[in-house]
C-alpha positions as CSV (number, residue, x, y, z in Angstrom):
1,M,0.1,-0.4,-0.1
2,I,1.4,3.6,-0.7
3,A,-0.2,6.5,1.4
4,V,0.1,10.1,-0.3
5,T,0.0,12.5,2.4
6,K,-0.7,16.4,1.9
7,P,2.7,18.1,3.0
8,L,3.5,21.0,5.6
9,S,3.7,23.5,2.6
10,S,-0.2,22.7,1.9
11,V,-1.2,23.5,5.3
12,S,0.6,26.7,5.3
13,E,-1.1,27.5,2.1
14,A,-4.2,27.0,3.0
15,T,-4.2,28.9,6.4
16,K,-2.5,31.9,4.6
17,V,-4.9,32.1,2.0
18,T,-7.9,31.8,5.1
19,L,-6.1,34.3,7.4
20,V,-6.1,36.9,4.0
21,G,-9.8,36.5,3.7
22,M,-10.5,35.9,7.6
23,W,-9.0,39.7,8.1
24,L,-11.1,41.1,5.0
25,D,-14.3,39.7,6.4
26,I,-13.9,41.7,9.8
27,T,-13.0,44.9,7.9
28,L,-15.5,44.6,5.4
29,A,-18.2,43.2,8.4
30,V,-17.6,46.6,10.6
31,G,-17.7,49.0,7.6
32,K,-21.0,47.5,6.3
33,I,-22.6,47.3,9.6
34,V,-21.5,50.8,10.6
35,G,-21.8,51.9,7.0
36,G,-25.3,50.6,7.2
37,L,-26.5,52.0,10.4
38,L,-25.3,55.0,9.5
39,G,-26.4,55.3,6.2
40,N,-29.8,53.7,7.0
41,S,-29.7,50.5,4.9
42,F,-31.1,47.6,6.9
43,A,-29.6,45.0,3.8
44,L,-26.4,46.1,4.1
45,V,-26.3,45.6,8.2
46,T,-27.4,42.3,7.0
47,D,-24.8,42.2,4.7
48,G,-22.0,43.0,7.4
49,I,-23.9,40.3,9.4
50,H,-23.2,37.5,6.6
51,S,-19.6,38.8,6.5
52,L,-19.2,38.5,10.1
53,T,-20.1,34.9,9.8
54,D,-17.7,34.2,7.0
55,A,-14.8,35.5,9.6
56,I,-16.0,32.9,12.0
57,S,-16.1,30.4,9.6
58,D,-12.5,31.5,8.4
59,I,-11.2,30.7,11.8
60,F,-13.4,27.5,11.6
61,V,-11.8,26.6,8.5
62,I,-8.0,27.2,9.4
63,V,-8.6,24.6,12.8
64,I,-10.4,22.2,10.6
65,A,-8.0,22.1,7.7
66,R,-4.9,21.6,10.3
67,I,-6.5,18.5,11.6
68,G,-7.7,17.2,8.2
69,Q,-4.1,17.5,6.5
70,S,-2.3,16.1,9.7
71,E,-0.4,12.8,9.1
72,P,-2.1,9.4,10.0
73,D,-1.9,8.1,13.2
74,D,-2.4,4.9,15.1
75,E,-5.8,5.9,16.1
76,H,-6.9,7.1,12.4
77,P,-4.6,5.3,10.0
78,W,-6.7,6.4,6.9
79,G,-6.1,10.0,8.1
80,H,-7.8,13.0,9.2
81,G,-9.7,13.5,5.8
82,K,-13.0,13.1,7.2
83,F,-12.8,15.7,9.7
84,E,-12.6,18.1,6.9
85,T,-15.8,16.6,5.5
86,V,-17.8,17.0,8.7
87,G,-16.3,20.5,8.6
88,T,-18.0,21.3,5.3
89,I,-21.1,19.6,6.6
90,A,-20.6,22.2,9.7
91,M,-20.4,24.9,7.1
92,G,-23.2,24.3,5.2
93,M,-25.3,24.5,8.3
94,L,-24.2,27.4,9.6
95,F,-25.4,28.9,5.5
96,F,-28.9,27.5,6.4
97,T,-29.0,29.2,10.2
98,T,-27.6,32.6,8.4
99,A,-30.6,32.5,5.5
100,G,-33.3,31.6,8.4
101,I,-32.2,34.4,10.5
102,L,-31.9,36.9,7.6
103,I,-35.6,35.6,6.1
104,F,-36.8,35.9,9.5
105,D,-35.7,39.6,10.2
106,S,-36.5,40.2,6.8
107,I,-40.1,39.5,7.1
108,Q,-40.6,41.6,10.3
109,K,-39.2,44.3,8.6
110,L,-41.7,44.4,5.2
111,T,-44.6,44.5,7.7
112,D,-43.5,47.9,8.6
113,V,-41.8,49.4,5.4
114,A,-43.6,52.9,5.9
115,S,-41.3,53.5,8.7
116,T,-38.0,52.7,6.7
117,S,-35.8,55.6,5.9
118,T,-34.2,56.0,2.6
119,P,-30.4,54.7,2.2
120,A,-27.5,57.5,2.0
121,I,-25.1,57.3,-0.8
122,S,-22.5,56.5,1.2
123,T,-24.1,52.8,1.3
124,V,-24.0,52.4,-2.3
125,V,-20.1,53.0,-2.3
126,I,-19.5,50.6,0.2
127,A,-21.7,47.5,-1.4
128,L,-19.4,48.3,-4.5
129,I,-16.5,47.9,-2.5
130,S,-17.8,44.7,-0.8
131,I,-18.8,43.3,-4.4
132,L,-15.3,43.7,-5.9
133,S,-13.1,42.5,-2.7
134,K,-15.3,39.3,-2.1
135,E,-14.9,38.2,-5.5
136,W,-11.4,38.9,-5.2
137,I,-11.2,36.7,-2.5
138,Y,-13.0,34.1,-4.0
139,R,-11.0,33.6,-6.7
140,Y,-7.9,33.7,-4.7
141,T,-9.4,31.0,-2.4
142,M,-10.7,28.7,-5.3
143,N,-7.4,28.5,-7.0
144,V,-5.3,27.5,-3.8
145,A,-8.3,25.0,-3.2
146,N,-8.3,23.5,-6.4
147,K,-4.3,23.1,-5.9
148,L,-4.6,21.1,-2.9
149,N,-8.0,19.6,-3.5
150,S,-9.5,20.8,-0.5
151,S,-13.8,20.5,0.0
152,L,-13.4,22.9,2.7
153,L,-11.5,25.3,1.3
154,R,-13.8,25.2,-2.1
155,A,-16.7,25.8,0.5
156,N,-15.2,28.7,2.3
157,A,-14.5,30.1,-1.3
158,W,-18.2,29.6,-2.3
159,H,-19.1,31.4,0.8
160,S,-17.1,34.1,-0.1
161,R,-18.7,34.6,-3.3
162,S,-22.2,34.4,-1.3
163,D,-20.9,37.4,0.2
164,A,-20.6,38.8,-3.2
165,F,-24.0,37.8,-4.7
166,S,-25.5,39.2,-1.7
167,S,-23.4,42.6,-1.5
168,V,-25.1,43.1,-5.5
169,A,-28.5,42.0,-4.2
170,V,-27.7,44.7,-1.5
171,L,-26.5,47.0,-4.3
172,V,-29.9,46.8,-6.1
173,G,-31.6,47.1,-2.9
174,I,-30.2,50.4,-1.9
175,I,-30.7,51.9,-5.1
176,G,-34.5,51.0,-5.6
177,A,-35.1,52.0,-2.0
178,M,-33.4,55.5,-3.0
179,L,-35.3,55.9,-6.3
180,G,-38.6,55.7,-3.8
181,Y,-39.2,51.6,-3.2
182,P,-38.0,51.2,0.2
183,W,-39.4,47.4,0.4
184,M,-36.5,46.7,-2.1
185,D,-33.7,47.3,0.4
186,T,-35.9,44.6,2.7
187,L,-36.5,42.3,-0.2
188,A,-32.5,42.1,-1.3
189,V,-32.1,40.6,2.2
190,I,-34.3,37.8,1.1
191,V,-32.8,37.4,-1.7
192,V,-29.1,37.1,-0.3
193,A,-30.8,34.6,2.3
194,L,-32.1,32.3,-0.8
195,I,-28.5,32.5,-2.1
196,I,-26.8,31.3,0.9
197,A,-29.0,28.9,1.6
198,K,-28.8,27.0,-1.7
199,I,-24.8,27.1,-1.3
200,G,-25.1,25.5,2.1
201,W,-27.6,22.8,0.6
202,E,-25.1,21.9,-2.0
203,L,-22.1,21.9,0.6
204,C,-24.0,19.4,2.6
205,T,-25.4,17.2,-0.2
206,E,-21.7,16.6,-1.3
207,S,-20.3,16.1,1.5
208,L,-22.7,13.6,2.8
209,R,-22.1,11.4,-0.2
210,E,-18.5,11.2,0.9
211,L,-19.3,10.6,4.8
212,V,-21.3,7.5,3.2
213,D,-18.7,6.3,1.4
214,T,-20.3,6.6,-2.3
215,Q,-18.1,5.5,-5.2
216,V,-16.1,8.4,-7.5
217,P,-18.1,9.0,-10.8
218,K,-17.8,6.4,-13.7
219,H,-15.7,8.5,-15.6
220,R,-13.0,8.4,-13.1
221,R,-13.1,4.5,-12.8
222,D,-12.8,4.2,-16.1
223,Q,-9.6,6.4,-16.0
224,I,-8.1,4.4,-13.0
225,E,-9.0,1.3,-14.6
226,A,-7.3,2.1,-17.9
227,E,-4.2,2.8,-16.1
228,I,-4.1,-0.3,-14.0
229,L,-4.3,-2.4,-17.2
230,S,-1.3,-0.8,-18.9
231,V,1.0,-1.9,-16.0
232,T,2.5,-5.4,-17.4
233,G,1.8,-8.5,-15.6
234,I,-1.9,-7.2,-14.7
235,T,-4.0,-9.6,-16.9
236,G,-7.4,-8.1,-15.6
237,I,-9.3,-6.2,-12.4
238,N,-11.4,-8.4,-10.1
239,G,-12.8,-5.5,-8.4
240,L,-12.2,-1.5,-7.8
241,R,-13.8,0.3,-4.7
242,S,-13.2,3.7,-4.2
243,R,-14.3,6.2,-1.3
244,L,-13.4,9.6,-0.7
245,S,-11.8,11.5,2.3
246,G,-11.2,15.0,2.7
247,G,-11.4,15.2,-1.2
248,K,-9.1,12.6,-1.7
249,I,-9.9,9.1,-3.2
250,I,-8.7,6.1,-1.6
251,L,-8.8,2.8,-3.6
252,E,-9.3,-0.8,-3.0
253,L,-8.2,-2.9,-6.0
254,S,-8.5,-6.9,-6.1
255,L,-6.1,-7.6,-9.5
256,R,-5.8,-10.6,-11.7
257,V,-1.6,-12.1,-12.4
258,D,-0.5,-15.2,-13.5
259,P,-1.2,-17.7,-11.2
260,H,2.5,-19.2,-11.6
261,I,4.6,-16.1,-10.6
262,E,6.2,-16.1,-7.2
263,V,4.3,-14.4,-4.0
264,S,7.3,-11.8,-4.5
265,E,6.5,-11.0,-8.2
266,G,2.6,-10.7,-7.7
267,H,3.8,-8.0,-4.8
268,T,6.4,-6.3,-6.9
269,I,3.4,-5.9,-9.6
270,G,1.1,-4.7,-6.8
271,E,3.5,-1.5,-5.8
272,R,4.0,-1.0,-9.8
273,V,0.4,-0.5,-9.9
274,S,0.1,1.6,-6.6
275,K,2.9,3.9,-7.7
276,A,2.0,4.4,-11.2
277,L,-1.8,5.3,-10.0
278,T,-0.5,7.8,-7.6
279,G,1.9,9.2,-10.0
280,Q,-0.8,9.6,-12.6
281,F,-3.8,10.9,-10.4
282,S,-2.8,13.8,-8.1
283,D,-6.2,13.2,-5.7
284,L,-5.3,9.6,-4.6
285,A,-4.8,9.7,-1.0
286,D,-4.1,5.3,-1.0
287,V,-4.4,2.5,-2.9
288,I,-4.6,-1.0,-1.7
289,C,-3.9,-3.8,-3.9
290,H,-5.2,-7.5,-3.8
291,I,-3.6,-9.9,-6.0
292,D,-5.5,-12.8,-7.1
293,P,-4.2,-15.5,-9.3
294,D,-5.9,-15.4,-12.7
295,T,-7.5,-19.0,-13.0
296,A,-11.0,-20.5,-13.5
297,F,-11.6,-21.7,-10.1
298,S,-14.1,-19.9,-7.7
299,R,-13.5,-18.8,-4.4
300,A,-15.9,-21.3,-3.0
301,S,-13.6,-24.0,-5.3
302,L,-10.8,-22.9,-3.5
303,T,-12.3,-23.5,0.2
304,D,-13.4,-26.8,-0.8
305,L,-9.4,-27.6,-1.2
306,P,-6.9,-28.5,2.0
307,N,-5.1,-25.7,2.9
308,R,-0.8,-25.8,2.3
309,Q,-0.5,-27.3,6.2
310,K,-3.2,-29.6,6.1
311,V,-1.7,-31.2,2.6
312,L,2.0,-31.2,4.0
313,D,0.5,-32.9,7.4
314,L,-0.8,-35.9,5.0
315,L,2.2,-35.6,2.6
316,K,4.5,-36.5,6.2
317,Q,2.0,-39.0,6.9
318,Q,2.1,-40.8,3.6
319,W,6.2,-40.3,3.3
320,K,7.1,-40.9,6.6
321,D,8.5,-44.3,6.0
322,V,10.3,-43.1,2.7
323,V,11.5,-40.0,3.0
324,S,12.7,-38.1,6.2
325,D,12.3,-34.2,6.8
326,E,16.0,-33.0,6.7
327,E,16.0,-34.7,2.8
328,I,13.3,-32.6,1.9
329,E,14.4,-29.2,0.8
330,S,11.0,-27.9,-0.2
331,V,7.4,-28.5,-0.9
332,I,5.6,-25.7,-3.4
333,V,2.0,-26.0,-3.1
334,H,0.5,-24.6,-6.3
335,Y,-3.8,-24.5,-6.5
336,S,-4.5,-24.3,-10.3
337,D,-7.5,-24.1,-12.6
338,H,-8.1,-28.0,-11.9
339,G,-6.4,-28.9,-8.7
340,I,-3.2,-28.8,-6.5
341,V,0.3,-29.3,-7.8
342,L,3.1,-30.2,-6.1
343,N,6.6,-29.6,-6.5
344,L,9.0,-31.4,-4.4
345,R,12.7,-30.5,-4.2
346,L,14.9,-33.1,-2.2
347,E,18.8,-32.8,-0.8
348,A,19.8,-36.0,-2.7
349,D,21.7,-35.4,-5.9
350,E,19.8,-38.1,-8.0
351,L,16.5,-39.9,-7.4
352,S,16.0,-44.0,-7.6
353,A,13.7,-45.5,-9.6
354,S,12.4,-47.1,-6.1
355,L,11.9,-43.7,-4.4
356,A,10.4,-42.4,-7.0
357,A,7.7,-45.3,-6.8
358,E,7.4,-44.9,-3.2
359,L,6.7,-41.4,-3.5
360,R,4.1,-41.6,-6.2
361,Q,2.6,-44.2,-4.5
362,G,2.4,-42.3,-1.1
363,I,0.1,-39.4,-3.4
364,A,-2.0,-42.1,-5.1
365,S,-4.8,-41.4,-2.6
366,L,-4.7,-37.6,-2.6
367,D,-7.4,-37.4,-5.7
368,Y,-6.9,-33.4,-5.9
369,V,-3.4,-33.4,-6.3
370,V,-3.2,-33.3,-10.6
371,S,0.5,-33.0,-10.4
372,F,3.6,-34.1,-8.8
373,K,7.1,-33.2,-10.0
374,V,10.3,-33.8,-7.9
375,F,13.3,-31.7,-8.0
376,T,16.9,-32.9,-6.9
377,K,20.4,-31.3,-7.1
378,A,20.8,-33.4,-10.4
379,L,17.8,-34.3,-12.0
380,D,14.3,-32.7,-12.4
381,L,11.3,-35.8,-12.9
382,N,8.2,-35.3,-13.5
383,L,5.9,-37.9,-11.7
384,S,2.6,-36.6,-12.5
385,H,0.2,-39.6,-12.2
């Protein structure tokens, strides 16, 4: 298994962009709340509260990102990516809560439009500054999120853009109120709330799919399978399972190889597959390879055959008067399409006809043995029956 972890530079880069966004949010929140109160715009005050929630979520992102991108440990061998996913859901719920509060306050305001004052021209300037600055921080954050493949940073980027959208709605509402339609300032708040609620819904549903271990899309699986089959030694794919953790893919593969190769060669082929995949796809966190023999045997048929230790015990019993343990160098038990193939290697330099007959007689009752070969230092003899 090869594990790919995020370097410390990724953590610091995520923290840097989030801190920039946080200070921008605090500055805008103060400016919009104060400007809205002095300039008679409830929509601008509400937009300032929205910016304040952005600042709070920025702090949340810094904490969760550091946890989510930390190295695997004994209690979390798969890493801490799911903390990032849970954090994204929490942010989505924050969006819903903010939207609900804004809609409730707006409805209250709409019942008393007559007492609403006309906004000052300064509120238009503040709204324009908010739109431009929030669009800039959205693009900056999204670039870093795509670079690090961080769902949490993407969520935070969209939170910033939702603030830009809300400022657009606020700007329209302020201008409408200044033109003699005071209800437009309040209506702008409802528009802002609906935008926030929509983004919250999308973030929650996407993260929930990750929490319940939904497979990656089919086109990604096709790309992965094509890369696997390009590795020399792979004869087929028995299974491919995938899940997401913190925006990274964890793969579990069942790969077919030539059934006659050694275990070490099968392991080496699996390592080559892992390196090929992690080299080709940057969003892979772990690749777990199970090596299966390319055989017509079903799993049920394999379990019907005796295991290696039972085979060795039976051979020892059958050959107790024929050959001693010291005379046997090794016994290879190979499970083929038709049954068990036994390869016996003796320490002797040669094999007499009488010993060959006795060895063959000893396995005569083992009907699942379809081939039996004896190897000596000077001679390889096939004693298949």
